C-alpha atoms as a printed R data frame, in Angstrom:
   type eleno elety resid chain resno      x       y      z
1  ATOM     1    CA   MET     A     1  0.789 -12.289  0.269
2  ATOM     2    CA   ASN     A     2  0.222  -8.576  0.482
3  ATOM     3    CA   TRP     A     3  1.573  -5.832  2.701
4  ATOM     4    CA   ASP     A     4 -1.352  -6.078  5.112
5  ATOM     5    CA   GLN     A     5 -0.238  -9.640  5.824
6  ATOM     6    CA   VAL     A     6  3.386  -8.543  6.169
7  ATOM     7    CA   GLU     A     7  2.320  -5.870  8.628
8  ATOM     8    CA   GLY     A     8  0.384  -8.474 10.603
9  ATOM     9    CA   LYS     A     9  3.393 -10.796 10.760
10 ATOM    10    CA   TRP     A    10  6.012  -8.083 11.152
11 ATOM    11    CA   LYS     A    11  7.543  -9.506 14.328
12 ATOM    12    CA   GLN     A    12  8.079 -12.834 12.542
13 ATOM    13    CA   TYR     A    13  9.726 -11.138  9.566
14 ATOM    14    CA   LYS     A    14 12.017  -8.740 11.408
15 ATOM    15    CA   GLY     A    15 14.872 -11.247 11.588
16 ATOM    16    CA   LYS     A    16 14.646 -12.070  7.901
17 ATOM    17    CA   ILE     A    17 14.496  -8.373  7.030
18 ATOM    18    CA   LYS     A    18 17.585  -7.794  9.152
19 ATOM    19    CA   GLN     A    19 19.374 -10.638  7.292
20 ATOM    20    CA   LYS     A    20 18.476  -9.177  3.908
21 ATOM    21    CA   TRP     A    21 19.156  -5.540  4.773
22 ATOM    22    CA   GLY     A    22 21.800  -5.670  7.497
23 ATOM    23    CA   LYS     A    23 22.251  -1.906  7.574
24 ATOM    24    CA   LEU     A    24 18.774  -1.476  9.024
25 ATOM    25    CA   THR     A    25 18.889  -1.035 12.788
26 ATOM    26    CA   ASP     A    26 16.487  -2.441 15.350
27 ATOM    27    CA   ASP     A    27 15.168   1.100 15.756
28 ATOM    28    CA   ASP     A    28 14.557   1.255 11.989
29 ATOM    29    CA   LEU     A    29 12.632  -2.016 12.156
30 ATOM    30    CA   ASP     A    30 10.498  -0.681 14.993
31 ATOM    31    CA   VAL     A    31  9.727   2.486 13.017
32 ATOM    32    CA   ILE     A    32  8.961   0.525  9.833
33 ATOM    33    CA   ASP     A    33  6.481  -1.712 11.672
34 ATOM    34    CA   GLY     A    34  5.511  -3.544  8.469
35 ATOM    35    CA   LYS     A    35  4.742  -0.452  6.426
36 ATOM    36    CA   ARG     A    36  5.956  -0.828  2.862
37 ATOM    37    CA   GLN     A    37  6.671   2.827  2.102
38 ATOM    38    CA   VAL     A    38  8.610   3.283  5.323
39 ATOM    39    CA   LEU     A    39 10.672   0.154  4.575
40 ATOM    40    CA   VAL     A    40 11.349   1.393  1.055
41 ATOM    41    CA   GLY     A    41 12.441   4.781  2.410
42 ATOM    42    CA   LYS     A    42 14.782   3.205  4.960
43 ATOM    43    CA   ILE     A    43 16.318   0.900  2.344
44 ATOM    44    CA   GLN     A    44 16.791   3.867  0.046
45 ATOM    45    CA   GLU     A    45 18.334   5.932  2.845
46 ATOM    46    CA   HIS     A    46 20.743   3.275  4.154
47 ATOM    47    CA   TYR     A    47 21.823   1.874  0.799
48 ATOM    48    CA   GLY     A    48 21.753   5.022 -1.333
49 ATOM    49    CA   ILE     A    49 19.640   3.455 -4.068
50 ATOM    50    CA   ALA     A    50 16.782   4.771 -6.175
51 ATOM    51    CA   ARG     A    51 13.254   4.486 -4.822
52 ATOM    52    CA   GLU     A    52 12.244   2.191 -7.684
53 ATOM    53    CA   VAL     A    53 15.090  -0.201 -6.885
54 ATOM    54    CA   ALA     A    54 14.177  -0.224 -3.183
55 ATOM    55    CA   GLU     A    55 10.515  -0.860 -4.056
56 ATOM    56    CA   LYS     A    56 11.495  -3.760 -6.301
57 ATOM    57    CA   GLN     A    57 13.660  -5.260 -3.541
58 ATOM    58    CA   ALA     A    58 10.843  -4.951 -1.002
59 ATOM    59    CA   ASP     A    59  8.327  -6.561 -3.352
60 ATOM    60    CA   GLU     A    60 10.731  -9.388 -4.195
61 ATOM    61    CA   PHE     A    61 11.240  -9.974 -0.478
62 ATOM    62    CA   VAL     A    62  7.485 -10.375  0.028
63 ATOM    63    CA   LYS     A    63  7.289 -12.801 -2.891
64 ATOM    64    CA   SER     A    64 10.120 -14.860 -1.398
65 ATOM    65    CA   MET     A    65  8.348 -14.945  1.978
66 ATOM    66    CA   GLN     A    66  5.166 -16.086  0.245
67 ATOM    67    CA   ALA     A    67  7.040 -18.848 -1.567
68 ATOM    68    CA   GLU     A    68  8.736 -19.916  1.663
69 ATOM    69    CA   GLU     A    69  5.416 -20.091  3.510
70 ATOM    70    CA   THR     A    70  3.870 -22.095  0.665
71 ATOM    71    CA   GLU     A    71  6.712 -24.607  0.870
72 ATOM    72    CA   GLN     A    72  6.338 -24.854  4.642
73 ATOM    73    CA   GLU     A    73  2.597 -25.459  4.289
74 ATOM    74    CA   LYS     A    74  3.230 -28.208  1.726
75 ATOM    75    CA   ALA     A    75  5.755 -29.858  4.034
76 ATOM    76    CA   GLN     A    76  3.309 -29.710  6.948
77 ATOM    77    CA   ARG     A    77  0.551 -31.277  4.859
78 ATOM    78    CA   ALA     A    78  2.888 -34.024  3.695
79 ATOM    79    CA   ALA     A    79  3.984 -34.708  7.275
80 ATOM    80    CA   ARG     A    80  0.372 -35.173  8.359
81 ATOM    81    CA   ARG     A    81 -0.192 -37.882  5.778
């Protein structure tokens, strides 16, 4: 999964983003709108962490969403059998 895909599914991910980074407001999520650099900046701003740390957190989040979707797809395939 890449950030273009995240941007395309942003509405689906907003709740999970809010769970992970609870200090982000709904207004922040609307401004971010799936854009990686904006998300990184907002994480950095709200949590007072270095840009590199915020970038790593954002990238790890995307990887976890990819893994979660892969598991869901496997479960759906298994259910169809």
